[in-house]
C-alpha positions in Angstrom: 94.5 21.4 177.7 93.6 24.1 175.3 90.1 24.7 174.5 89.1 23.3 171.1 86.6 25.1 168.7 85.0 23.7 165.5 84.2 26.3 162.7 80.8 26.0 161.0 81.6 28.5 158.4 81.5 32.2 157.5 78.1 34.2 157.4 77.4 37.6 156.3 75.3 39.8 158.6 74.0 43.2 157.9 77.1 44.8 159.6 79.7 42.5 158.0 81.2 39.0 158.0 80.7 36.7 161.1 82.6 33.4 161.8 80.2 30.8 163.2 81.3 27.9 165.4 79.6 24.6 166.4 77.5 25.2 169.4 76.3 28.5 168.3 79.0 30.9 169.2 79.7 33.8 166.6 82.7 35.9 166.1 82.1 39.3 164.3 85.0 40.2 162.0 85.6 43.9 161.7 88.4 45.3 159.5 91.6 45.8 161.6 90.8 43.0 164.0 93.4 40.3 164.5 92.4 36.9 163.3 94.6 34.1 164.7 94.1 30.3 165.2 96.0 27.1 165.1 95.0 23.5 164.2 95.3 21.0 167.1 98.6 19.0 167.0 97.8 15.5 165.6 94.4 16.5 164.4 92.6 15.0 161.5 90.0 16.8 159.4 86.7 15.0 159.8 83.8 15.2 157.3 81.1 17.8 158.4 78.2 15.5 157.6 75.1 16.6 155.6 71.8 18.4 156.1 72.6 19.2 159.7 73.6 15.4 160.6 77.0 14.4 161.6 78.9 12.1 159.3 78.1 8.5 160.6 81.5 7.2 159.4 83.4 10.3 160.8 85.3 10.0 157.5 88.5 11.9 157.1 88.7 14.5 154.3 91.6 16.2 152.5 92.9 19.6 153.8 92.3 21.2 150.3 88.6 20.3 150.1 86.4 23.4 150.4 83.3 21.3 151.0 84.8 19.3 153.9 82.5 16.4 153.1 83.2 12.7 152.3 81.7 11.4 149.0 78.6 9.8 150.7 77.8 13.1 152.6 78.3 15.3 149.6 75.8 13.1 147.8 73.3 13.4 150.4 73.8 17.2 150.7 73.2 17.5 147.0 70.1 15.3 147.1 67.9 18.1 148.4 69.4 21.4 147.3 68.2 24.3 145.2 71.9 25.0 144.3 72.2 21.5 142.9 68.9 21.8 141.1 67.4 18.9 143.0 64.3 20.7 144.4 61.4 21.6 142.2 58.5 22.0 144.7 59.9 24.9 147.0 56.7 27.2 147.3 58.8 30.3 148.3 59.4 33.1 145.8 62.8 33.3 144.1 64.8 36.2 142.6 66.9 36.0 139.6 70.2 38.2 139.7 73.1 39.2 137.7 76.4 39.3 139.8 79.7 40.9 138.8 83.0 39.9 140.3 85.4 41.8 138.1 85.9 42.7 134.4 84.4 39.9 132.3 83.2 38.0 135.2 79.4 38.0 135.3 77.1 35.2 136.3 73.3 34.6 136.6 71.7 32.9 139.6 68.8 32.7 141.9 68.2 33.0 145.5 65.1 32.8 147.8 63.5 36.3 148.1 63.6 36.0 151.9 67.3 35.9 152.0 67.7 39.4 150.4 71.3 40.0 149.4 73.0 37.4 151.7 73.7 34.9 148.8 75.5 37.8 146.9 77.7 38.7 149.9 78.4 35.0 150.4 79.6 34.5 146.9 81.8 37.6 146.9 79.8 39.5 144.3 81.3 43.0 144.0 78.0 44.4 142.5 74.8 42.9 141.4 71.3 43.7 140.2 68.1 41.8 140.5 66.3 40.8 137.2 63.0 39.4 138.3 61.0 37.5 140.9 58.6 34.6 140.8 58.2 30.9 141.6 61.2 28.5 141.7 60.8 26.9 138.4 60.1 30.3 136.7 63.3 31.6 138.2 65.1 28.5 136.9 63.8 28.9 133.4 64.9 32.5 133.3 68.3 31.5 134.6 68.6 29.0 131.8 67.3 31.5 129.1 70.1 33.8 129.9 72.6 31.0 129.8 71.4 29.8 126.4 70.8 33.2 124.8 73.4 35.4 126.2 76.1 32.9 127.2 76.0 33.9 130.9 77.4 31.2 133.2 75.7 30.3 136.5 79.1 29.5 138.1 82.4 31.2 138.5 85.4 29.6 140.2 86.6 31.4 143.4 90.1 31.4 142.0 89.0 33.6 139.1 87.3 36.0 141.6 90.4 36.3 143.6 92.6 36.8 140.5 90.7 39.9 139.4 90.0 41.5 142.9 93.0 43.6 143.0 92.5 45.2 139.8 88.9 46.4 140.0 87.7 49.7 138.4 87.9 52.6 140.8 84.5 54.0 140.6 81.0 52.2 141.2 79.8 53.5 137.9 82.6 51.7 136.1 81.9 48.6 138.3 78.2 48.4 137.6 78.4 49.2 133.9 78.8 45.7 132.6 75.8 44.3 134.5 73.7 47.4 133.5 74.5 46.6 129.8 73.7 42.9 130.3 70.5 43.7 132.3 69.2 45.7 129.4 70.0 42.9 126.9 68.3 40.3 129.2 65.2 42.5 129.5 64.9 42.8 125.7 64.9 38.9 125.3 61.6 37.1 124.4 60.6 34.0 126.1 60.5 35.1 129.8 58.2 33.0 131.9 54.8 34.9 132.5 54.9 34.1 136.2 58.2 35.9 136.7 57.8 39.7 137.4 60.8 41.7 135.9 62.6 44.1 138.1 64.3 47.3 136.8 68.1 47.7 136.9 69.3 48.9 140.4 73.1 48.4 140.7 74.2 47.4 144.3 77.9 47.7 145.0 79.7 45.9 147.7 83.2 47.0 147.2 83.0 49.4 150.3 81.5 46.5 152.4 84.3 44.2 151.4 86.9 46.8 152.1 88.4 46.8 148.6 87.9 50.4 147.5 88.7 53.8 148.7 91.2 55.2 151.0 90.8 52.4 153.6 91.7 49.6 151.3 94.6 47.5 152.2 97.6 46.2 150.2 97.0 43.6 147.5 97.1 40.0 148.5 100.3 38.1 147.4 99.2 34.5 148.3 96.5 32.2 149.3 96.3 29.4 152.0 96.4 26.2 150.0 95.2 24.1 153.1 95.4 23.8 156.8 97.5 21.2 158.5 97.7 19.6 161.9 100.0 21.7 164.2 99.8 24.6 161.7 98.8 28.2 162.6 98.0 31.4 160.8 97.4 35.0 162.2 97.1 38.5 160.8 95.1 41.7 160.7 91.9 41.6 158.7 92.3 44.1 155.9 89.4 42.9 153.6 86.7 40.2 153.3 84.8 39.1 150.3 82.5 36.0 150.2 84.2 33.3 152.2 87.7 34.9 151.8 89.6 36.8 154.5 92.4 38.9 153.5 95.0 38.8 156.4 98.1 40.9 156.8 100.8 38.4 157.9 104.5 38.6 158.1 104.6 37.0 154.6 102.3 39.8 153.2 98.6 39.8 152.6 97.4 36.2 152.4 93.9 35.1 151.4 92.2 32.5 153.6 89.2 30.7 152.3 87.3 30.1 155.5 85.7 27.0 154.0 89.2 25.4 154.6 88.6 25.8 158.3 85.6 23.4 158.7 86.2 20.0 159.8 89.3 20.8 161.9 89.7 21.2 165.6 91.0 24.7 166.1 92.8 26.3 169.0 93.6 29.9 169.9 96.9 31.3 168.6 98.8 34.4 169.6 102.0 35.7 167.7 102.7 32.5 165.7 104.0 33.0 162.2 101.9 31.9 159.1 102.9 28.3 159.3 100.5 26.8 156.7 101.0 26.0 153.1 100.6 29.2 151.0 100.7 29.4 147.3 101.3 32.4 145.1 98.1 34.2 144.3 97.7 34.2 140.5 96.6 37.5 138.9 94.5 38.1 136.0 96.3 39.4 132.9 96.7 43.1 133.1 96.0 43.4 136.7 98.2 46.2 138.2 99.9 46.0 141.6 98.9 47.9 144.6 95.3 48.9 143.7 94.0 47.9 147.0 
């Protein structure tokens, strides 16, 4: 019987993306490496639980869910979450940031100081800059100030990030220009919490880390995996990775796999199988040119 693995998600380490597995195993993902796996025949996707605990009902979840949680576990997971704004007493310092994903796609967010840039890599931020650092509620108030005064959102759908990824400006200066201008506007606002220490603009660019710039960039993605299915398989050479997305060169062209779709399934090793999972056409942003990466 083939050995079965359960994916617990994609993490970003200092040297690149790493797939993590239930039980502690880690698989580093270097560009050029072949990534291939199948879903066990007759398998059912099971809820991953909440806050480190297994789902007591072992509820089934849809293959298209990126959260891989049933309704009850999703509720429990949100009940004690900084991201869901249900924690107000975390004593750790937090940083406010501006993140850029492509032309016109900028968001404001917060992350624990101790995490460094990990949150930005996980979100697929092509470039970012810190705005300030302070207590959690001061960071939250600053985030809300930018949303209200400058109209900067705190969330951008992954579909929008993928749509612009093939048409990014060629130079780092061009990519960071939009957040540089917004950082200056934010710094000029009144009403910043006194307990938040402002930070100067320092643009950090991840295009090289993701593999979406320069001579080493691969061909543009043509599709994205809609869901995994029992008995299905996918395999290809890793040409780029951004946030939870792996860009795999398959016999059907470069396909984007959102690794959040892998959790909850029992996965098995695969060799040269074709891309046998549902794939939909990758929508492009208006004006995006072909072949830019």
